[in-house]
N, C-alpha and C positions, 0 to 999 in steps of 0.2 A: 516622121518615121511611122510606118504602119505596124501595128501590133500583130504578132502571129497568134493564131487561135491555138489554144491549148486543148488537146484532146483529153477528156476525162473518161476513164473506164471504171465503172462501178462494179464491184464484185459482191457476190452473195457472202454474207458472214459465215454461213455453213457451207464449207467446200472441202475438197480433199487435199488441199495444199495451203501453204502460208501465203500471206499477201506478198511477201518478198519473193517467194518462188513464182507466183503468178507474174510479178513484174519482170523477173529474170527470164522466164519463158517467153514473155512478150518481146523482150529485147532480142533474144536469140532468134525468134521467128521473124524478126524484122532486120536480121543481118548482123547483129552485134557479134564481134569476135573477141572482145575484151571488155569486161564489165567491172566497174568498181562500185561496191555497195558500201555506202557510208553509214556509220552508226549501227552496224550490224551486231554489235555486242549487247547494247541495251541493258535492261535490268533483269531480263528473264533468261535463265540458263537454257530452258527448253527451246526457245527460239534460237539462241546461239548455237546449240547442238544441231538444230535443223539447218542452220545456215552453213555449218561445216559440211553437211550433206549436199548442199547446193554446189559446193566446190567440185565434188565428185560428179554430180549430175551434169554440170557444165562441161567438165573435162571430157566426159563420155560423148559429148556433142562437138568436141573440138573448140571449145570456148574457154578462155581463161577468166576466172572470176577472182577478184581481190576483195577481201573484207577489211574495212579500215575504220578506226575511230581515232581520237586524239592520242591514244597511248599504244595502239596496236596496228600492225599491218600483217594480214594473214593470207596465205595462198598455198597452193600445192606446188611443190618443186619437182622438176623433172630430173631424171638421172643425168648427171653431167653438168648440172646447172652451176654457173659461175656467179658469185655474188661479190660485187665490188664494194669495198669498204667506203669509198667516196659516194656511193649511191644508197647507203643505208638510210633507214627511217630514223634519222637523228642519231644521237649517241645511245646505243641500244644493246639489248640482249637478244640473242637468237635462240629459239627453242624449236625442236623438231619432235613431232608426234606421229605415230603410225595411225593411218585411217584404213578401214576395211581389212584389218588383220595385220600380220607382221610385215616389217620391212627387212629384207635380208641383204646382207653384204654392204651395209651402210658404212661409207668411208667419208670422213670429214677432214679436209685438208685446209690449212690456213686459219684454223680456229684455235682458240686458247686450249680447248679440250678436244683433241683430235680423236678420231675413231678409225679403225682399220678392219673392214669387212665384218662389221658387228651385226648381229641378229637382234633387231630392236622389236620388242613386244610392248603392248600396252602396260603390262605389269612392271616393266623396268624402264618406262619412259622418263622417269625422274632423272635418269642419267643424262638426258639431252636437254635439260632445262637450263636456261640462263647461260648460254655459251656466248663467246665474243669472237669477232673477226680480229685477227692479229696481223694479217698480211694485207697487201693492197687488194688482193683477190682471194676469195675462199672458194673451194669447190666441193660440191656434194655429189657423190655417186652412190648408187645402190643397184642391186641385181633385180629385186622384185618388191612389189608392194605399192602403197600410196602414201606419200610423205607430206605432212602438213608442216609448213614453216610459219612460225609466229615471231615477228620482230616486235619487241616491246621496249618502251621507255618509261621510266618512272615519272 
């Protein structure tokens, strides 16, 4: 079997984006529509926060990015998104956070802690931490905003 040549791209250490952002941009420029970034949580919170920004950057280009490690699965959820209990990231908790400002009209159906047209802000996002799906399918709807979903397991 012939080995495929691996393309190596060397980046300058001093640049205007992170290495992860450079890699994501390269993947998008080469036609990727769905990207999973493994180990995106690491040890540095500054890089984790930058990686949450990548979710928004990719969404604005029509690309879905998922950040994952052994304990977490993170992505932006769309209005009307259905989450099947059978397809969860293990036995888990589900948390929702607003990105880019408030999320208005947030409704959570099929969850242990439901919400009905709630106005979620960063200041009260503790309300949406460690929820659980209790039905076969759960539904997330909202009127406006950008909603981050984090599925976590202990």
